[in-house]
C-alpha positions in Angstrom: 2.8 -6.3 10.9 4.5 -5.5 7.5 3.2 -7.4 4.5 6.5 -9.3 4.2 6.2 -10.4 7.9 2.7 -11.5 7.2 3.9 -13.5 4.1 6.7 -15.2 6.0 4.2 -16.2 8.8 1.8 -17.5 6.2 4.4 -19.5 4.4 5.5 -21.1 7.6 2.0 -22.0 8.4 1.4 -23.5 5.0 4.7 -25.6 5.3 3.5 -27.0 8.6 -0.2 -27.3 7.7 -0.8 -27.7 3.9 -4.5 -27.7 4.5 -4.2 -24.0 5.4 -4.0 -23.3 1.6 -7.5 -24.4 1.2 -8.6 -22.1 4.0 -6.8 -19.2 2.3 -8.6 -19.9 -1.0 -11.9 -20.3 0.9 -11.3 -16.9 2.6 -10.7 -15.1 -0.7 -13.9 -16.6 -2.0 -15.8 -15.6 1.1 -14.4 -12.0 0.9 -15.3 -11.9 -2.8 -18.8 -12.8 -2.0 -18.9 -10.2 0.8 -17.7 -7.4 -1.5 -20.3 -8.3 -4.1 -23.2 -8.8 -1.7 -22.6 -5.9 0.8 -21.0 -3.4 -1.5 -22.2 -4.4 -5.0 -18.7 -4.5 -6.4 -18.5 -8.0 -7.8 -15.7 -7.0 -10.2 -13.8 -4.7 -7.8 -13.2 -1.0 -8.0 -13.4 1.2 -11.1 -10.0 1.9 -12.5 -8.4 5.3 -13.2 -5.8 5.2 -15.9 -2.3 6.1 -14.7 -1.9 8.5 -17.6 -5.1 10.3 -16.7 -3.5 11.1 -13.3 -0.1 11.9 -14.7 -0.4 12.8 -18.5 3.3 13.6 -18.7 4.5 10.7 -16.6 8.3 10.8 -16.5 9.3 9.5 -13.1 12.6 8.1 -11.7 12.1 5.4 -9.1 15.1 5.3 -6.9 16.1 3.4 -4.8 14.8 0.1 -6.1 16.0 -3.4 -5.1 14.2 -5.8 -7.4 14.0 -8.2 -4.4 11.1 -10.1 -2.8 8.4 -8.1 -1.2 9.1 -5.0 -3.3 6.4 -2.8 -4.8 6.1 -2.5 -8.6 8.0 0.5 -10.0 4.7 1.9 -11.1 3.4 1.7 -7.5 6.3 3.9 -6.4 5.9 6.2 -9.3 2.2 6.6 -8.2 3.3 7.6 -4.7 5.9 10.1 -5.9 3.4 11.6 -8.4 0.7 12.0 -5.8 3.2 13.5 -3.2 4.3 16.1 -5.8 0.7 17.4 -5.9 1.0 18.8 -2.3 3.3 21.7 -1.5 5.5 20.7 1.4 3.9 17.3 1.4 3.5 15.5 4.7 3.5 11.7 4.1 2.8 8.8 6.4 3.1 5.1 5.6 2.0 2.1 7.6 4.3 -0.8 7.1 7.9 -0.3 6.0 10.0 -3.1 4.7 13.4 -2.2 3.2 12.4 1.5 3.1 12.1 1.8 -0.7 8.7 3.4 -0.7 9.4 6.0 2.0 12.8 6.7 0.5 11.2 7.4 -2.9 8.6 9.7 -1.4 11.1 11.4 0.8 12.9 12.7 -2.3 9.8 14.9 -3.1 8.0 15.4 0.2 8.9 17.8 3.0 8.6 15.2 5.8 7.7 11.5 6.0 6.6 9.3 8.9 6.8 5.6 9.0 4.9 3.4 11.4 6.2 -0.1 11.4 7.1 -2.9 13.8 10.0 -2.5 16.2 12.9 -5.0 16.1 11.6 -6.4 19.4 8.1 -7.0 17.9 9.6 -8.7 14.8 11.8 -11.0 17.0 8.7 -11.8 19.1 7.1 -13.0 15.9 10.0 -15.4 15.4 11.5 -13.5 12.4 15.2 -13.9 11.7 17.9 -11.4 12.4 18.4 -11.1 8.6 14.8 -10.1 8.3 15.1 -7.5 11.1 18.2 -6.1 9.5 16.4 -5.6 6.1 13.9 -3.1 7.7 14.5 0.5 6.7 17.8 -0.4 4.9 17.2 2.2 2.2 15.8 4.9 4.3 17.2 4.8 7.8 19.8 7.6 7.1 17.3 10.0 5.7 16.9 13.2 7.7 13.3 13.9 6.7 11.9 10.6 7.9 10.6 10.0 11.4 10.2 6.4 12.5 7.6 5.2 14.9 8.5 1.7 15.8 5.2 0.3 16.9 2.4 -2.0 15.8 -0.1 0.3 13.9 -3.0 -1.6 15.5 -2.0 -0.6 19.1 -0.3 2.7 18.5 -2.0 5.9 19.7 -2.3 8.1 16.6 -3.9 11.0 18.5 -0.9 13.3 18.1 -0.9 12.8 14.3 -4.6 13.5 13.6 -5.3 15.8 10.7 -1.6 16.0 9.8 -1.0 14.3 6.4 -1.6 15.0 2.8 -0.8 11.4 1.7 -1.1 8.1 3.6 0.3 4.8 2.2 -1.1 1.6 3.8 1.2 -1.4 3.3 1.1 -3.2 6.6 -0.9 -6.2 7.8 -2.9 -7.4 4.8 -5.4 -9.5 6.6 -9.0 -8.3 6.4 -9.1 -7.0 10.0 -5.6 -5.5 9.6 -6.6 -3.6 6.5 -9.9 -2.5 8.0 -8.2 -1.2 11.1 -5.4 0.7 9.3 -8.0 2.1 6.9 -10.2 3.5 9.6 -7.1 5.0 11.2 -5.9 6.6 8.0 -9.1 8.6 7.4 -8.5 10.3 10.8 -5.0 11.3 9.8 -5.9 13.2 6.6 -5.1 17.0 6.6 -8.0 18.3 4.4 -10.5 17.3 1.8 -7.8 17.1 -0.9 -5.7 14.5 1.0 -5.3 11.0 -0.4 -4.7 7.4 0.7 -3.0 4.7 -1.2 -3.3 0.9 -0.4 -0.8 -1.5 -1.7 -1.7 -5.1 -2.7 -5.3 -4.2 -3.6 -4.4 -6.5 -6.4 -2.6 -9.8 -6.7 -1.2 -8.0 -9.7 -2.2 -5.0 -11.8 -5.2 -6.9 -13.3 -6.5 -9.1 -10.5 -8.2 -8.2 -7.2 -7.1 -9.4 -3.8 -10.5 -9.6 -2.2 -9.4 -9.8 1.4 -7.7 -6.4 1.1 -10.6 -4.9 -0.8 -13.1 -6.0 1.8 -10.9 -4.5 4.5 -10.7 -1.2 2.6 -14.4 -1.0 2.0 -15.4 -1.9 5.6 -12.8 0.5 7.1 -13.7 3.4 4.8 -16.5 5.8 5.9 -19.6 5.1 3.8 -19.7 8.7 2.4 -16.1 8.4 1.1 -16.4 5.1 -0.8 -17.4 6.8 -4.0 -13.8 8.1 -4.2 -12.1 4.7 -4.0 -10.4 3.5 -7.2 -7.9 1.2 -8.6 -5.0 2.8 -10.5 -4.1 1.1 -13.8 -0.8 -0.7 -14.2 -0.3 -0.8 -10.4 -1.3 -3.1 -7.5 -2.7 0.0 -5.7 -6.1 1.3 -4.7 -6.5 5.0 -3.9 -8.9 7.2 -2.1 -8.7 10.3 -4.2 -11.3 13.1 -4.1 -12.2 14.5 -7.5 -13.9 13.5 -10.7 -12.1 11.0 -13.0 -12.8 9.0 -16.1 -12.8 5.4 -15.1 -13.1 1.9 -16.7 -13.4 -1.6 -15.3 -10.2 -3.6 -15.5 -10.7 -7.0 -17.0 -8.2 -9.9 -17.2 -6.4 -10.2 -19.5 -6.2 -6.5 -20.3 -5.2 -5.3 -23.8 -2.3 -2.9 -23.2 -3.1 0.8 -23.9 0.3 2.2 -23.1 4.0 1.2 -23.2 6.6 2.1 -20.6 10.3 2.7 -21.2 12.5 1.3 -18.5 16.1 2.3 -18.0 18.2 0.3 -15.6 21.3 1.3 -13.9 22.8 -0.1 -10.7 25.6 0.7 -8.3 27.1 -1.4 -5.4 25.5 -0.5 -2.1 
């Protein structure tokens, strides 16, 4: 299930059963306790500064909709920057909404795969035709993107094992959903330099979403957890082999960089 589908389902549940909000809050508290007690990360992951990853950051994020459910521009810049690291990059994402992330990466990668719900699966969840039509809007015409229209939790990934340089997880954001997709992703990596990015590790760039972090940690092989980080100024966590200077993000964070944003738009 994409994160937007998950959000729509959650909002409908809250509208019908306002007491569900208390359960959501309780679940976040429970997962925060789990992360602290089981993994010793009571403040979340250590943070790599975005400019340590990309000292000469100068990225164009295109397409970008500025609509609900869209990643931050810095999230997409992170994906593009990581994809550029791999010659003839092979990219896979789990959970595609309007196709902005895969379209951005497709501009620098050799080939991209997208695993996301089929129209029939979305309709079965009770999602509107407008919601279904939004899927892959920005990427459906791209020649270097292969779509696998299937729930990632039931799809057989055996034909894709060991294929990808970069995997982006942005599907079902429940604890079990993240845990399952995380375990799957590690089997898809091509070699020891390959990377994984998770969206919505944070509620924002400075705050942890504990349900997602718990799923990441419990789905990640124990020997790989030392290479899990948050990336500053994004809502993303990464699995990135290597040695990096890190800090702990605190809220509120004193800015240590300034971004220049240029906006232009064309009818589409």
